[in-house]
N, C-alpha and C positions, 0 to 999 in steps of 0.2 A: 588609688589617688595621687596627684603630683605629689611628691616630698617638699616642694617651695613654696606651699602655699602658707598665706600666713595666720599663724595656728593661734593670734589674737583675736581674732574677726571672729565674729558667726558665722557660722553657716548658714548656709543660704537654699529654701526649696518655696517650690512653686505647686499649689496642686492644684488642678483644676476640678470641677464639680467636689469641691470641698464640702456644701453643702449636706450633701445624699448619705447616708447612713457609714460606708465605707471609705469617702472623702472624709466624715470627720476622725472616725478611727485614726486612719492616717497624720491628719491632723495634730492628731493628740498626741501618739507615740512619735511622732517626728520632733513636737516641740518639748515632751520628755527627756527626750537624747540632748535638749540643748539649739535645734535646732531654728531660726529664724523660720518663720510657714507664712509664705500668700496663698491666701484662696482666693482663686475664680469661681464663683457662678455666678448664676444670676436671682441668688436669694441671697442672706447673708448668713456670713460661715464663723465658728472658731479659732478660726486662722490669728496669727497676730496684724496681720495684715489684711482684711479683707474688702475685696475688689467685686464690685457686683457688673459680670458683664457675660454676653451669651459667648461658648467659644465657637459658633460658628460664625463671627464677626470677625473676620482676619485683624480689621484694620485696629477694633477694639481690645484684642488679646495681645499684642503689639503695644498698644500703649500700657497695659495694665504692666508688663514684664518692663516693660522702659522705665515704668514708674515703681518696680521693687528693685532694681537695679538702679536705680537715685538711690534710693534712702538705704541699699542697704550694700551693695557691692555685686559680684562675684557669685549667679545663682548656679548652684553644684549639681541641686537636684529635679530634678520635674515628673511628675508623678499625673497623670491623666484620669481620670476616674470620674471623667463627667458621660453623661449615658441617654440613651434613650430607648426605654423597655414599650414596643408595642406591641401587644399581639395578635395576628387574623392570620384567617387561615390564608392560604394564595390566591391571590384574585379578588383581596375584600379587603386591601387596607387602599387609604387613597391615597392620589399621587404626590400628594401634601405634602401628607404624612411618613408615606416612603422616605419622600428627600429630604423630611429635615430629620429625618434617624440618620443618612447617612451624612446629612451638615453636620449630629454630634457627634456619633463614631469618629467619621473618617478624618473628617473636614474640623473639627474640631481639635483632634491628634494631630493630625499637622500642622493648625497652625500653633498651634503652642511649643511644638516642636522648630517650628520656624523661628519662633521670638523666640529660645534659647539660647540656640544652637550655636550662632555668632558670640557671644560671650561664654561657651563653653570650649570651643572650637579656639579662640584668642586664648583663654588662662591652658588650654589642653590640659584640660581634663573635664568630667562633668559626666550623671548616670541620668539615665531618663529611663523609668518607667510605665508600658504603657499599659493598663486594664484591658482586659477584653471577656465577652460574656462565654463559658461554655454550658453550650449548648448541645446538649447531648441525644444522640439521633432515639425521634421514637415520641419526643416534646413536640406539642399539638398545638398549633397558632406561633410558632418562634422562628420559622424560616427566614420571616426577613427580619427577626434581630440576628439571626446565627449569619445571615448574607451580610448585615451593613457591620458588625463586631467581628467577622471572620476576614473580611478585610486589611484589619490591624498587622494578620501576622504574617501577611504579603510585608505590608509596609515594612515592620520593625523589621524584618530580616533584611530585607533593602540597606533601608538607613542606616542599620548598625553596619551593615560593611563598608558603608559610604563614609562613617565618620570615624571608624574603630582606628584610622589611623593617628585620627585629631585625639586619642585620647580620650574618649566620650564610647559611653557601653550603650547601648539599648537592651532593654530587655522585654517580654509580654508575658504579664498574668493574664490565663484566661482562667475566670473565676467562675463557679456555680452561682447564683443570686442568695441560697439558704447557706453559704460558705460564714465562717469564723469572719468578721469586718478585724480582728483584734488580729487574727493568725495574719494575715493581708500586709496588717500593718507591719508586723513583724517582721516579714520576709522581706517586703520593701526594705525598713530599716537594715536588714542583711546586707542586703544587695548596693543598700548605698554605700556602708561602712566597709564592708569585704571587700569588697571587688572581684573577689573571685567564683566567674562567671566569665561565657561567652558571648562579644560581642553579637545582638542577632538573636541571643536563646531564646527559649518559648518555653516557656514552662505548663504544666497542665495541671490546677490544682481540682480533684475531681472529687465524688463525693466520701471515696476513702478518709479523704482530709479532715481535719477538727472543722467542727461544727460551728 
C-alpha cells in the first residue's frame, strides 16, 4: 500500500453480500483488525454501516459507495461476496433465473468495481478481492453456477492488468461452498494487509484446504 496514506484515519472496506455466510465472516474479521466496514446486501448485515441495496442495480451500488466515501473517506478494500446459487440441469433453468445469476455474479461484481475504482485510482492504492465459486467437474446441477461464476476469472485477470499501474491490485478467490468462511476472511485480510500478490492472480481454494 501507499506509504503516504494518513495512518490516523481508519481503513475503510466495502463488502457486498455482507449478510451471507462468507460475507459475515469477512465483515467480522476486518472489523477485528480495526477496519471500518460497510456492507451492501439486500438484507441487513453486521457491518459498521449496513446498506440495503441490490448489487445488480448499478445506480444503487454507486449511491451506496458514494455514501461510504462521504462518511469515512477513501475506500481501500472491496470484497465482492454477493452470489446466487441456483442448481438445475442444463435446459431446466428458466431464462429469468439464469439472467438473475449473471446479474449477481458478473453484473454485481462489475458494478461494485466500477463504483470503488475511481477513488482507488485517485488515491494511488487499493485492493479488490472477488469471490467466485469453485465448481468441480461432476458436480450435478451446477453447470449454470460454474458458467456464471466462471466469468469472474477472466474479468479479474483483465481488470487487474488494467489498473495495476494505478496501484490497485485485483484478486479472485474461487471457493467451494463447504470451505470455512473464517479461512476465506483470513486470506482476504492477508491480501489487503501484506500486498504480496500479483494483479489478476487467481487462487483456487479446493477441498484440501481447511473447512
